[in-house]
C-alpha positions as CSV (number, residue, x, y, z in Angstrom):
1,X,147.7,128.0,32.6
2,X,145.7,129.7,35.4
3,X,142.4,129.4,33.4
4,X,141.3,125.9,34.7
5,X,141.8,127.0,38.3
6,X,139.8,130.1,37.7
7,X,137.0,128.1,36.2
8,X,137.1,125.6,39.1
9,X,136.8,128.5,41.5
10,X,133.5,129.7,39.9
11,X,131.9,126.2,39.7
12,X,129.3,125.2,42.3
13,X,130.9,122.6,44.5
14,X,128.5,121.0,47.1
15,X,131.4,119.6,49.2
16,X,133.2,123.0,49.5
17,X,129.9,124.8,50.4
18,X,129.1,122.1,53.0
19,X,132.5,122.3,54.6
20,X,132.4,126.1,54.7
21,X,129.0,126.1,56.5
22,X,130.0,123.4,59.0
23,X,133.3,125.0,59.8
24,X,131.7,128.4,60.3
25,X,129.0,127.0,62.6
26,X,131.6,125.1,64.7
27,X,133.9,128.1,64.9
28,X,130.9,130.4,65.8
29,X,132.1,132.7,63.0
30,X,130.0,134.5,60.4
31,X,130.3,134.0,56.7
32,X,130.5,137.3,54.8
33,X,128.9,135.8,51.7
34,X,127.7,132.5,50.3
35,X,130.8,130.3,49.8
36,X,130.8,130.2,46.0
37,X,128.1,130.2,43.3
38,X,124.6,129.7,44.5
39,X,123.0,126.3,44.0
40,X,121.0,126.2,40.8
41,X,117.9,124.5,42.3
42,X,116.5,122.9,45.4
43,X,118.1,119.5,44.6
44,X,121.6,121.2,44.6
45,X,120.8,122.8,48.0
46,X,119.9,119.4,49.4
47,X,123.1,117.9,48.0
48,X,125.0,120.4,50.2
49,X,122.8,119.5,53.1
50,X,123.4,115.8,52.8
51,X,127.1,116.3,52.8
52,X,127.0,118.7,55.7
53,X,124.9,116.2,57.7
54,X,127.7,113.7,57.2
55,X,130.3,116.2,58.4
56,X,128.3,117.3,61.5
57,X,129.4,115.5,64.7
58,X,125.9,114.7,66.0
59,X,122.9,112.6,65.4
60,X,119.8,113.7,63.4
61,X,116.8,113.4,65.8
62,X,114.3,115.3,63.8
63,X,113.5,117.7,61.0
64,X,112.2,121.2,60.5
65,X,109.8,122.3,57.8
66,X,109.5,125.9,56.4
67,X,107.3,127.5,53.9
68,X,108.7,128.7,50.6
69,X,107.4,132.1,49.6
70,X,104.5,131.8,47.2
71,X,106.1,133.8,44.5
72,X,109.0,131.4,44.4
73,X,107.1,128.1,44.5
74,X,106.5,127.6,40.8
75,X,110.1,128.5,39.9
76,X,111.6,126.1,42.5
77,X,109.0,123.4,42.1
78,X,108.4,123.2,45.8
79,X,106.2,124.6,48.5
80,X,108.3,123.8,51.5
81,X,111.9,123.4,52.5
82,X,113.3,121.0,55.1
83,X,116.4,120.7,57.3
84,X,117.8,118.5,60.1
85,X,117.5,118.9,63.9
86,X,120.4,117.6,65.8
87,X,120.4,115.9,69.2
88,X,122.5,118.4,71.1
89,X,120.4,121.2,69.8
90,X,117.1,120.0,71.3
91,X,116.3,121.6,74.6
92,X,113.4,121.1,77.0
93,X,111.9,124.4,78.1
94,X,112.4,125.1,81.8
95,X,109.9,127.3,83.5
96,X,112.5,128.4,86.1
97,X,115.0,129.8,83.6
98,X,115.0,130.9,79.9
99,X,116.6,128.6,77.3
100,X,119.9,130.0,76.1
101,X,120.1,130.3,72.3
102,X,123.7,130.7,71.0
103,X,123.8,133.4,68.3
104,X,126.7,133.8,65.9
105,X,127.7,137.5,65.8
106,X,127.2,138.8,62.2
107,X,125.0,135.9,61.2
108,X,121.3,135.3,61.2
109,X,119.1,134.3,64.2
110,X,115.4,134.2,64.9
111,X,112.7,132.5,67.0
112,X,109.5,131.0,65.7
113,X,106.5,129.7,67.6
114,X,105.8,126.2,66.2
115,X,103.8,123.0,66.6
116,X,105.9,119.9,66.9
117,X,105.1,116.2,66.3
118,X,106.9,113.3,67.9
119,X,106.9,110.3,65.6
120,X,105.6,107.1,67.2
121,X,106.4,104.5,64.4
122,X,109.0,104.0,61.7
123,X,107.7,105.2,58.3
124,X,107.9,102.5,55.5
125,X,111.1,103.3,53.6
126,X,109.4,102.6,50.2
127,X,106.4,104.8,50.7
128,X,107.1,107.9,48.7
129,X,103.7,109.7,48.7
130,X,101.7,110.6,51.8
131,X,98.4,112.3,52.5
132,X,98.1,114.3,55.7
133,X,95.8,111.7,57.1
134,X,98.3,108.9,56.5
135,X,101.1,111.0,57.9
136,X,99.2,111.6,61.2
137,X,99.1,107.9,61.6
138,X,102.8,108.0,62.4
139,X,102.4,110.6,65.2
140,X,102.6,109.7,68.9
141,X,102.3,113.2,70.4
142,X,101.9,116.9,69.5
143,X,103.8,119.5,71.4
144,X,104.3,123.2,71.3
145,X,107.7,124.5,70.8
146,X,110.1,127.2,69.5
147,X,112.4,126.7,66.5
148,X,115.7,128.5,66.8
149,X,116.4,129.5,63.2
150,X,120.0,130.5,62.8
151,X,122.9,130.5,60.4
152,X,126.4,132.0,60.1
153,X,125.2,133.7,56.9
154,X,123.2,136.9,57.7
155,X,121.6,136.9,54.2
156,X,120.5,133.3,54.2
157,X,116.7,134.2,53.9
158,X,117.4,137.0,51.4
159,X,119.2,134.6,49.1
160,X,116.3,132.2,49.2
161,X,115.2,128.6,49.7
162,X,118.0,127.0,47.7
163,X,120.5,128.6,50.1
164,X,118.3,127.8,53.1
165,X,118.4,124.1,52.1
166,X,122.2,124.3,51.9
167,X,122.7,125.3,55.5
168,X,120.6,122.8,57.5
169,X,117.4,124.5,56.5
170,X,118.5,127.5,58.5
171,X,117.9,125.5,61.7
172,X,120.0,125.7,64.8
173,X,117.8,124.1,67.5
174,X,114.4,123.3,68.9
175,X,113.0,124.2,72.3
176,X,110.3,121.7,73.3
177,X,107.3,122.8,75.4
178,X,104.3,120.9,76.8
179,X,102.3,118.2,75.0
180,X,98.9,119.3,73.6
181,X,96.2,117.4,75.5
182,X,93.9,115.3,73.3
183,X,95.6,116.7,70.2
184,X,93.7,114.5,67.8
185,X,90.4,115.9,68.9
186,X,91.2,119.3,70.3
187,X,92.8,122.2,68.3
188,X,96.2,123.3,69.6
189,X,96.1,126.7,71.2
190,X,97.1,129.8,69.2
191,X,100.6,131.3,69.8
192,X,102.0,134.8,70.3
193,X,105.7,135.7,70.1
194,X,107.3,138.5,72.0
195,X,110.9,139.9,71.6
196,X,112.0,142.2,74.4
197,X,108.4,142.0,75.7
198,X,107.1,143.5,72.4
199,X,104.4,141.5,70.5
200,X,106.0,140.6,67.1
201,X,103.8,137.9,65.8
202,X,100.9,135.6,66.4
203,X,99.4,132.6,64.7
204,X,97.8,129.2,65.1
205,X,97.9,125.7,63.4
206,X,95.7,127.2,60.7
207,X,98.5,129.7,59.8
208,X,100.4,126.9,58.1
209,X,99.3,125.8,54.6
210,X,97.4,122.5,55.1
211,X,98.0,122.9,58.8
212,X,100.8,121.0,60.7
213,X,99.6,117.7,59.1
214,X,100.3,119.2,55.6
215,X,103.9,119.9,56.6
216,X,104.2,116.4,58.0
217,X,102.9,114.8,54.8
218,X,105.4,116.8,52.8
219,X,108.2,115.8,55.1
220,X,107.4,112.1,55.2
221,X,107.6,112.0,51.4
222,X,110.7,114.2,51.2
223,X,112.6,112.2,53.8
224,X,111.7,108.9,52.0
225,X,112.8,110.3,48.7
226,X,116.2,111.3,50.2
227,X,116.6,107.8,51.7
228,X,116.0,109.1,55.2
229,X,112.5,107.9,56.1
230,X,111.0,109.2,59.4
231,X,111.9,107.1,62.4
232,X,110.2,106.4,65.7
233,X,111.1,109.1,68.3
234,X,112.0,111.8,65.8
235,X,110.7,115.3,66.1
236,X,109.1,117.3,63.3
237,X,108.7,121.0,63.8
238,X,106.1,122.0,61.2
239,X,106.6,125.7,60.4
240,X,106.7,129.2,61.7
241,X,103.1,129.6,62.8
242,X,104.0,132.9,64.6
243,X,106.2,134.2,61.8
244,X,110.0,134.6,61.9
245,X,111.3,137.0,64.5
246,X,114.9,138.2,64.5
247,X,116.8,138.1,67.7
248,X,120.3,139.3,68.8
249,X,122.6,138.3,71.6
250,X,121.4,139.9,74.8
251,X,117.7,140.0,73.8
252,X,115.0,137.8,75.3
253,X,112.0,136.2,73.8
254,X,108.9,134.5,75.0
255,X,106.3,132.5,73.0
256,X,103.0,131.8,74.6
257,X,100.5,129.1,73.7
258,X,97.3,130.2,75.3
259,X,96.9,128.7,78.8
260,X,99.0,125.7,77.9
261,X,102.5,127.0,78.0
262,X,104.9,129.9,77.9
263,X,108.4,129.3,76.5
264,X,111.1,131.8,77.5
265,X,114.4,132.1,75.7
266,X,117.5,134.4,75.8
267,X,120.0,134.9,73.0
268,X,123.6,134.6,74.0
269,X,126.9,134.9,72.1
270,X,127.8,131.6,70.5
271,X,131.2,130.2,71.4
272,X,133.5,127.9,69.2
273,X,132.8,124.2,69.6
274,X,135.2,122.1,71.6
275,X,136.4,118.7,70.6
276,X,133.6,116.6,69.0
277,X,130.9,119.0,69.9
278,X,128.8,121.0,67.4
279,X,127.6,124.6,67.5
280,X,124.2,125.3,65.9
């Protein structure tokens, strides 16, 4: 008589996975392991993500894009992975004080130097294929920024892109820096990332496959196919140009973009959410 219950416990259940990730993020509590069997493919990971977006008490104001390792792209049928950015997890960099990044003890946390687009027009909901040139036609502004990649699951990247998709694309926030002047005609400056004043990575827009516009074209198509076409005012953070750099509570980071900007951050211990608030 216990056999059906045992079988149910070993079956992948997107709603159960979504609830576990959302509850852990809101409680600022680490997950010791993935909550159940792993998603079989990227579509299963995105089913979890869609349910979790519905559970999260905040508005989606943008999206992150990440590169899938080349050795997994053929198996997964995808080159990139996406995840939502929520309104309360967007911060404007302040030159007078570092941005505080809430890290869940026992989870995963990292900073990434990125190039960010602000969308200036709604994308047609029925347009499912985009070229980089077409996608750039949606853009109002390019900015520099820092993605705060974080999850209650320490092994999220080890377990791979299907799991990354399940937990908001491993996104926990976005720090916005300055706009890139004349971005359509002038290349954005290269970036360097420092953790505890040690250089840990550097890159440029060319570090991303197809450049930031390639990431945007992927995202415009992927959002439309998920019934979530890009909207005016949304932010798109296009990939870890500097690489992915682990950070722990108490550590500081700074990401420089040539003479344009320096964004400073400090990792702090995450606290449980109160009321209708969310944690990253």
